[in-house]
PDB file of N, CA, C and O in Angstrom:
ATOM      1  N   UNK A   1      86.650  76.868 111.974  1.00  0.00           N
ATOM      2  CA  UNK A   1      87.764  77.289 111.077  1.00  0.00           C
ATOM      3  C   UNK A   1      88.193  78.200 110.753  1.00  0.00           C
ATOM      4  O   UNK A   1      89.319  78.618 111.022  1.00  0.00           O
ATOM      5  N   UNK A   2      87.074  78.883 109.863  1.00  0.00           N
ATOM      6  CA  UNK A   2      87.328  80.610 109.492  1.00  0.00           C
ATOM      7  C   UNK A   2      87.407  81.384 110.615  1.00  0.00           C
ATOM      8  O   UNK A   2      87.986  82.408 110.251  1.00  0.00           O
ATOM      9  N   UNK A   3      87.188  81.452 111.590  1.00  0.00           N
ATOM     10  CA  UNK A   3      87.241  82.344 112.822  1.00  0.00           C
ATOM     11  C   UNK A   3      88.959  81.905 113.126  1.00  0.00           C
ATOM     12  O   UNK A   3      89.638  82.715 113.757  1.00  0.00           O
ATOM     13  N   UNK A   4      89.554  80.682 112.675  1.00  0.00           N
ATOM     14  CA  UNK A   4      90.954  80.944 113.206  1.00  0.00           C
ATOM     15  C   UNK A   4      91.837  81.430 112.085  1.00  0.00           C
ATOM     16  O   UNK A   4      92.737  82.248 112.273  1.00  0.00           O
ATOM     17  N   UNK A   5      91.560  80.913 110.938  1.00  0.00           N
ATOM     18  CA  UNK A   5      92.225  81.912 109.936  1.00  0.00           C
ATOM     19  C   UNK A   5      92.087  83.043 110.041  1.00  0.00           C
ATOM     20  O   UNK A   5      93.055  83.803 110.019  1.00  0.00           O
ATOM     21  N   UNK A   6      90.845  83.461 110.185  1.00  0.00           N
ATOM     22  CA  UNK A   6      90.751  85.626 110.206  1.00  0.00           C
ATOM     23  C   UNK A   6      91.664  85.736 111.347  1.00  0.00           C
ATOM     24  O   UNK A   6      92.592  86.512 111.121  1.00  0.00           O
ATOM     25  N   UNK A   7      91.681  85.048 112.811  1.00  0.00           N
ATOM     26  CA  UNK A   7      92.486  85.537 113.717  1.00  0.00           C
ATOM     27  C   UNK A   7      94.329  85.424 113.154  1.00  0.00           C
ATOM     28  O   UNK A   7      95.277  86.191 113.323  1.00  0.00           O
ATOM     29  N   UNK A   8      94.211  84.228 112.519  1.00  0.00           N
ATOM     30  CA  UNK A   8      96.039  83.874 112.103  1.00  0.00           C
ATOM     31  C   UNK A   8      96.312  84.875 111.296  1.00  0.00           C
ATOM     32  O   UNK A   8      97.399  85.347 111.629  1.00  0.00           O
ATOM     33  N   UNK A   9      95.565  85.792 109.813  1.00  0.00           N
ATOM     34  CA  UNK A   9      95.594  86.871 109.238  1.00  0.00           C
ATOM     35  C   UNK A   9      95.783  87.899 109.996  1.00  0.00           C
ATOM     36  O   UNK A   9      96.787  88.596 109.845  1.00  0.00           O
ATOM     37  N   UNK A  10      94.997  88.127 110.791  1.00  0.00           N
ATOM     38  CA  UNK A  10      94.915  89.187 111.984  1.00  0.00           C
ATOM     39  C   UNK A  10      96.103  89.575 112.864  1.00  0.00           C
ATOM     40  O   UNK A  10      96.512  90.627 113.356  1.00  0.00           O
ATOM     41  N   UNK A  11      96.389  88.624 112.863  1.00  0.00           N
ATOM     42  CA  UNK A  11      97.994  88.402 113.973  1.00  0.00           C
ATOM     43  C   UNK A  11      98.761  88.863 113.049  1.00  0.00           C
ATOM     44  O   UNK A  11      99.248  89.987 113.173  1.00  0.00           O
ATOM     45  N   UNK A  12      98.996  88.137 112.025  1.00  0.00           N
ATOM     46  CA  UNK A  12     100.539  88.607 110.706  1.00  0.00           C
ATOM     47  C   UNK A  12     100.415  89.633 110.270  1.00  0.00           C
ATOM     48  O   UNK A  12     101.417  90.245 109.898  1.00  0.00           O
ATOM     49  N   UNK A  13      99.148  90.188 110.160  1.00  0.00           N
ATOM     50  CA  UNK A  13      99.271  91.882 109.595  1.00  0.00           C
ATOM     51  C   UNK A  13      99.617  92.895 110.764  1.00  0.00           C
ATOM     52  O   UNK A  13     100.053  94.043 110.668  1.00  0.00           O
ATOM     53  N   UNK A  14      99.312  92.176 111.864  1.00  0.00           N
ATOM     54  CA  UNK A  14      99.658  93.064 112.592  1.00  0.00           C
ATOM     55  C   UNK A  14     101.008  93.547 113.006  1.00  0.00           C
ATOM     56  O   UNK A  14     101.609  94.621 112.985  1.00  0.00           O
ATOM     57  N   UNK A  15     101.317  91.929 113.513  1.00  0.00           N
ATOM     58  CA  UNK A  15     102.968  91.548 113.508  1.00  0.00           C
ATOM     59  C   UNK A  15     103.557  91.988 112.324  1.00  0.00           C
ATOM     60  O   UNK A  15     104.764  91.758 112.251  1.00  0.00           O
ATOM     61  N   UNK A  16     103.098  92.497 111.476  1.00  0.00           N
ATOM     62  CA  UNK A  16     104.042  92.791 109.789  1.00  0.00           C
ATOM     63  C   UNK A  16     103.931  94.461 110.119  1.00  0.00           C
ATOM     64  O   UNK A  16     104.819  95.050 109.501  1.00  0.00           O
ATOM     65  N   UNK A  17     103.235  95.219 110.781  1.00  0.00           N
ATOM     66  CA  UNK A  17     102.998  96.517 111.097  1.00  0.00           C
ATOM     67  C   UNK A  17     104.021  97.202 112.296  1.00  0.00           C
ATOM     68  O   UNK A  17     104.539  98.308 112.443  1.00  0.00           O
ATOM     69  N   UNK A  18     104.016  95.957 113.043  1.00  0.00           N
ATOM     70  CA  UNK A  18     104.896  96.750 114.140  1.00  0.00           C
ATOM     71  C   UNK A  18     105.786  96.127 114.169  1.00  0.00           C
ATOM     72  O   UNK A  18     106.318  96.237 115.274  1.00  0.00           O
ATOM     73  N   UNK A  19     106.600  95.101 113.165  1.00  0.00           N
ATOM     74  CA  UNK A  19     107.705  94.799 112.569  1.00  0.00           C
ATOM     75  C   UNK A  19     108.251  96.582 111.764  1.00  0.00           C
ATOM     76  O   UNK A  19     109.101  97.301 112.289  1.00  0.00           O
ATOM     77  N   UNK A  20     107.690  96.844 110.780  1.00  0.00           N
ATOM     78  CA  UNK A  20     108.331  97.628 109.894  1.00  0.00           C
ATOM     79  C   UNK A  20     108.380  98.633 110.821  1.00  0.00           C
ATOM     80  O   UNK A  20     109.478  99.185 110.898  1.00  0.00           O
ATOM     81  N   UNK A  21     107.281  99.149 111.751  1.00  0.00           N
ATOM     82  CA  UNK A  21     107.720 100.011 112.350  1.00  0.00           C
ATOM     83  C   UNK A  21     108.938 100.388 113.403  1.00  0.00           C
ATOM     84  O   UNK A  21     109.417 101.503 113.607  1.00  0.00           O
ATOM     85  N   UNK A  22     109.265  99.241 113.955  1.00  0.00           N
ATOM     86  CA  UNK A  22     110.510  99.208 114.636  1.00  0.00           C
ATOM     87  C   UNK A  22     111.996  98.776 113.781  1.00  0.00           C
ATOM     88  O   UNK A  22     113.088  98.522 114.290  1.00  0.00           O
ATOM     89  N   UNK A  23     111.639  98.790 112.385  1.00  0.00           N
ATOM     90  CA  UNK A  23     112.846  98.341 111.457  1.00  0.00           C
ATOM     91  C   UNK A  23     113.018 100.473 110.891  1.00  0.00           C
ATOM     92  O   UNK A  23     114.025 101.144 110.668  1.00  0.00           O
ATOM     93  N   UNK A  24     111.733 100.794 110.867  1.00  0.00           N
ATOM     94  CA  UNK A  24     111.835 102.372 110.784  1.00  0.00           C
ATOM     95  C   UNK A  24     112.440 103.097 111.760  1.00  0.00           C
ATOM     96  O   UNK A  24     113.167 104.010 111.368  1.00  0.00           O
ATOM     97  N   UNK A  25     112.299 102.882 113.257  1.00  0.00           N
ATOM     98  CA  UNK A  25     112.859 103.457 114.430  1.00  0.00           C
ATOM     99  C   UNK A  25     114.469 102.836 114.218  1.00  0.00           C
ATOM    100  O   UNK A  25     115.354 103.681 114.355  1.00  0.00           O
ATOM    101  N   UNK A  26     114.813 101.736 113.967  1.00  0.00           N
ATOM    102  CA  UNK A  26     116.216 100.953 114.024  1.00  0.00           C
ATOM    103  C   UNK A  26     116.850 101.673 112.680  1.00  0.00           C
ATOM    104  O   UNK A  26     118.080 101.667 112.638  1.00  0.00           O
ATOM    105  N   UNK A  27     116.322 102.142 111.844  1.00  0.00           N
ATOM    106  CA  UNK A  27     116.986 102.849 110.543  1.00  0.00           C
ATOM    107  C   UNK A  27     117.315 104.161 110.680  1.00  0.00           C
ATOM    108  O   UNK A  27     118.369 104.707 110.354  1.00  0.00           O
ATOM    109  N   UNK A  28     116.101 104.753 111.308  1.00  0.00           N
ATOM    110  CA  UNK A  28     116.689 105.845 111.479  1.00  0.00           C
ATOM    111  C   UNK A  28     117.115 106.571 112.355  1.00  0.00           C
ATOM    112  O   UNK A  28     117.378 107.764 112.199  1.00  0.00           O
ATOM    113  N   UNK A  29     117.319 105.474 114.133  1.00  0.00           N
ATOM    114  CA  UNK A  29     118.519 105.947 114.883  1.00  0.00           C
ATOM    115  C   UNK A  29     119.809 105.308 114.485  1.00  0.00           C
ATOM    116  O   UNK A  29     120.689 105.327 115.346  1.00  0.00           O
ATOM    117  N   UNK A  30     120.068 104.781 113.411  1.00  0.00           N
ATOM    118  CA  UNK A  30     121.072 104.316 112.812  1.00  0.00           C
ATOM    119  C   UNK A  30     122.182 105.660 112.361  1.00  0.00           C
ATOM    120  O   UNK A  30     123.306 105.998 112.731  1.00  0.00           O
ATOM    121  N   UNK A  31     121.154 106.198 111.338  1.00  0.00           N
ATOM    122  CA  UNK A  31     121.261 107.449 110.486  1.00  0.00           C
ATOM    123  C   UNK A  31     121.997 108.805 111.832  1.00  0.00           C
ATOM    124  O   UNK A  31     122.922 109.597 111.649  1.00  0.00           O
ATOM    125  N   UNK A  32     121.291 108.641 112.869  1.00  0.00           N
ATOM    126  CA  UNK A  32     121.637 109.709 113.969  1.00  0.00           C
ATOM    127  C   UNK A  32     120.426 110.245 114.250  1.00  0.00           C
ATOM    128  O   UNK A  32     120.380 110.769 115.363  1.00  0.00           O
ATOM    129  N   UNK A  33     119.231 110.297 113.485  1.00  0.00           N
ATOM    130  CA  UNK A  33     117.961 110.981 114.052  1.00  0.00           C
ATOM    131  C   UNK A  33     117.817 110.731 115.329  1.00  0.00           C
ATOM    132  O   UNK A  33     117.422 109.664 115.799  1.00  0.00           O
ATOM    133  N   UNK A  34     118.098 111.600 115.868  1.00  0.00           N
ATOM    134  CA  UNK A  34     117.613 112.034 117.188  1.00  0.00           C
ATOM    135  C   UNK A  34     116.258 112.349 117.744  1.00  0.00           C
ATOM    136  O   UNK A  34     116.124 112.095 118.941  1.00  0.00           O
ATOM    137  N   UNK A  35     115.160 112.884 117.072  1.00  0.00           N
ATOM    138  CA  UNK A  35     113.464 113.186 117.015  1.00  0.00           C
ATOM    139  C   UNK A  35     113.331 112.595 115.701  1.00  0.00           C
ATOM    140  O   UNK A  35     113.700 113.034 114.611  1.00  0.00           O
ATOM    141  N   UNK A  36     112.557 111.191 116.093  1.00  0.00           N
ATOM    142  CA  UNK A  36     112.001 110.628 115.212  1.00  0.00           C
ATOM    143  C   UNK A  36     110.691 110.809 114.884  1.00  0.00           C
ATOM    144  O   UNK A  36     109.943 110.810 115.862  1.00  0.00           O
ATOM    145  N   UNK A  37     110.199 110.953 113.881  1.00  0.00           N
ATOM    146  CA  UNK A  37     108.744 111.631 113.395  1.00  0.00           C
ATOM    147  C   UNK A  37     108.407 112.946 114.325  1.00  0.00           C
ATOM    148  O   UNK A  37     107.261 113.143 114.730  1.00  0.00           O
ATOM    149  N   UNK A  38     109.278 113.650 114.569  1.00  0.00           N
ATOM    150  CA  UNK A  38     108.991 114.865 115.075  1.00  0.00           C
ATOM    151  C   UNK A  38     108.750 116.079 113.977  1.00  0.00           C
ATOM    152  O   UNK A  38     109.641 116.362 113.175  1.00  0.00           O
ATOM    153  N   UNK A  39     107.203 116.931 114.001  1.00  0.00           N
ATOM    154  CA  UNK A  39     106.964 117.480 113.048  1.00  0.00           C
ATOM    155  C   UNK A  39     107.570 118.670 112.903  1.00  0.00           C
ATOM    156  O   UNK A  39     106.955 119.514 112.251  1.00  0.00           O
ATOM    157  N   UNK A  40     108.548 118.932 113.315  1.00  0.00           N
ATOM    158  CA  UNK A  40     109.280 120.436 113.562  1.00  0.00           C
ATOM    159  C   UNK A  40     110.429 120.265 112.716  1.00  0.00           C
ATOM    160  O   UNK A  40     111.043 121.281 112.389  1.00  0.00           O
ATOM    161  N   UNK A  41     111.023 118.545 112.093  1.00  0.00           N
ATOM    162  CA  UNK A  41     111.600 118.386 111.528  1.00  0.00           C
ATOM    163  C   UNK A  41     113.340 118.771 112.498  1.00  0.00           C
ATOM    164  O   UNK A  41     114.298 119.144 111.820  1.00  0.00           O
ATOM    165  N   UNK A  42     113.404 118.701 113.165  1.00  0.00           N
ATOM    166  CA  UNK A  42     114.764 118.964 114.298  1.00  0.00           C
ATOM    167  C   UNK A  42     114.786 120.177 114.316  1.00  0.00           C
ATOM    168  O   UNK A  42     115.973 120.473 114.450  1.00  0.00           O
ATOM    169  N   UNK A  43     113.940 121.456 114.239  1.00  0.00           N
ATOM    170  CA  UNK A  43     114.173 122.493 114.122  1.00  0.00           C
ATOM    171  C   UNK A  43     113.691 123.232 115.761  1.00  0.00           C
ATOM    172  O   UNK A  43     113.600 124.449 115.921  1.00  0.00           O
ATOM    173  N   UNK A  44     113.481 122.415 116.632  1.00  0.00           N
ATOM    174  CA  UNK A  44     112.889 122.700 118.197  1.00  0.00           C
ATOM    175  C   UNK A  44     114.102 122.873 118.835  1.00  0.00           C
ATOM    176  O   UNK A  44     115.121 122.292 118.460  1.00  0.00           O
ATOM    177  N   UNK A  45     114.056 123.825 120.013  1.00  0.00           N
ATOM    178  CA  UNK A  45     115.410 123.767 120.863  1.00  0.00           C
ATOM    179  C   UNK A  45     116.146 123.090 121.368  1.00  0.00           C
ATOM    180  O   UNK A  45     117.332 123.215 121.671  1.00  0.00           O
ATOM    181  N   UNK A  46     115.063 121.930 121.533  1.00  0.00           N
ATOM    182  CA  UNK A  46     116.366 120.644 122.276  1.00  0.00           C
ATOM    183  C   UNK A  46     116.887 120.632 120.952  1.00  0.00           C
ATOM    184  O   UNK A  46     118.050 121.004 121.110  1.00  0.00           O
ATOM    185  N   UNK A  47     116.704 120.417 119.701  1.00  0.00           N
ATOM    186  CA  UNK A  47     117.307 119.577 118.681  1.00  0.00           C
ATOM    187  C   UNK A  47     118.880 120.895 118.330  1.00  0.00           C
ATOM    188  O   UNK A  47     120.059 120.768 117.998  1.00  0.00           O
ATOM    189  N   UNK A  48     118.180 121.770 118.576  1.00  0.00           N
ATOM    190  CA  UNK A  48     118.746 123.212 118.302  1.00  0.00           C
ATOM    191  C   UNK A  48     120.362 123.027 119.160  1.00  0.00           C
ATOM    192  O   UNK A  48     121.466 123.009 118.614  1.00  0.00           O
ATOM    193  N   UNK A  49     120.045 122.897 120.719  1.00  0.00           N
ATOM    194  CA  UNK A  49     120.874 123.129 121.747  1.00  0.00           C
ATOM    195  C   UNK A  49     121.978 121.829 121.257  1.00  0.00           C
ATOM    196  O   UNK A  49     123.193 121.960 121.400  1.00  0.00           O
ATOM    197  N   UNK A  50     121.257 120.381 120.575  1.00  0.00           N
ATOM    198  CA  UNK A  50     122.327 119.678 120.378  1.00  0.00           C
ATOM    199  C   UNK A  50     123.337 119.655 119.323  1.00  0.00           C
ATOM    200  O   UNK A  50     124.465 119.197 119.139  1.00  0.00           O
ATOM    201  N   UNK A  51     122.147 120.582 118.497  1.00  0.00           N
ATOM    202  CA  UNK A  51     123.407 120.764 117.470  1.00  0.00           C
ATOM    203  C   UNK A  51     124.842 122.077 118.027  1.00  0.00           C
ATOM    204  O   UNK A  51     126.025 121.968 117.704  1.00  0.00           O
ATOM    205  N   UNK A  52     124.409 122.901 118.660  1.00  0.00           N
ATOM    206  CA  UNK A  52     125.012 123.753 119.103  1.00  0.00           C
ATOM    207  C   UNK A  52     126.303 123.171 119.943  1.00  0.00           C
ATOM    208  O   UNK A  52     127.484 123.462 119.756  1.00  0.00           O
ATOM    209  N   UNK A  53     125.758 122.273 120.916  1.00  0.00           N
ATOM    210  CA  UNK A  53     126.859 121.668 122.041  1.00  0.00           C
ATOM    211  C   UNK A  53     128.078 121.038 120.822  1.00  0.00           C
ATOM    212  O   UNK A  53     129.276 121.276 120.662  1.00  0.00           O
ATOM    213  N   UNK A  54     127.138 120.185 120.140  1.00  0.00           N
ATOM    214  CA  UNK A  54     127.943 119.167 118.984  1.00  0.00           C
ATOM    215  C   UNK A  54     128.989 120.010 118.609  1.00  0.00           C
ATOM    216  O   UNK A  54     130.106 119.727 119.043  1.00  0.00           O
ATOM    217  N   UNK A  55     128.803 121.410 117.585  1.00  0.00           N
ATOM    218  CA  UNK A  55     129.468 121.988 117.050  1.00  0.00           C
ATOM    219  C   UNK A  55     130.944 122.014 117.479  1.00  0.00           C
ATOM    220  O   UNK A  55     131.959 121.623 116.903  1.00  0.00           O
ATOM    221  N   UNK A  56     130.651 122.870 119.229  1.00  0.00           N
ATOM    222  CA  UNK A  56     131.342 123.808 120.240  1.00  0.00           C
ATOM    223  C   UNK A  56     132.699 122.447 120.454  1.00  0.00           C
ATOM    224  O   UNK A  56     133.875 122.730 120.683  1.00  0.00           O
ATOM    225  N   UNK A  57     132.115 120.862 120.297  1.00  0.00           N
ATOM    226  CA  UNK A  57     132.531 119.904 120.921  1.00  0.00           C
ATOM    227  C   UNK A  57     133.642 119.212 120.025  1.00  0.00           C
ATOM    228  O   UNK A  57     134.430 118.378 120.472  1.00  0.00           O
ATOM    229  N   UNK A  58     133.615 119.696 118.572  1.00  0.00           N
ATOM    230  CA  UNK A  58     134.227 119.213 117.799  1.00  0.00           C
ATOM    231  C   UNK A  58     134.999 120.576 117.382  1.00  0.00           C
ATOM    232  O   UNK A  58     136.028 120.063 116.940  1.00  0.00           O
ATOM    233  N   UNK A  59     135.107 121.377 117.295  1.00  0.00           N
ATOM    234  CA  UNK A  59     135.404 122.372 116.563  1.00  0.00           C
ATOM    235  C   UNK A  59     135.994 123.830 117.580  1.00  0.00           C
ATOM    236  O   UNK A  59     136.323 124.878 117.024  1.00  0.00           O
TER     237      UNK A  59
END
């Protein structure tokens, strides 16, 4: 009985962690973040090229 309870608790914890990660990704994508969790904080060449392209299209 204790093994089943331990398995249920472990599954609940894993589901909570995965759910929180998915919610974080969803929230960041909704804000428009392109590189979620990027250590360069959007200052890489890929992000700079996107910023340059969007600024020429808008103005």
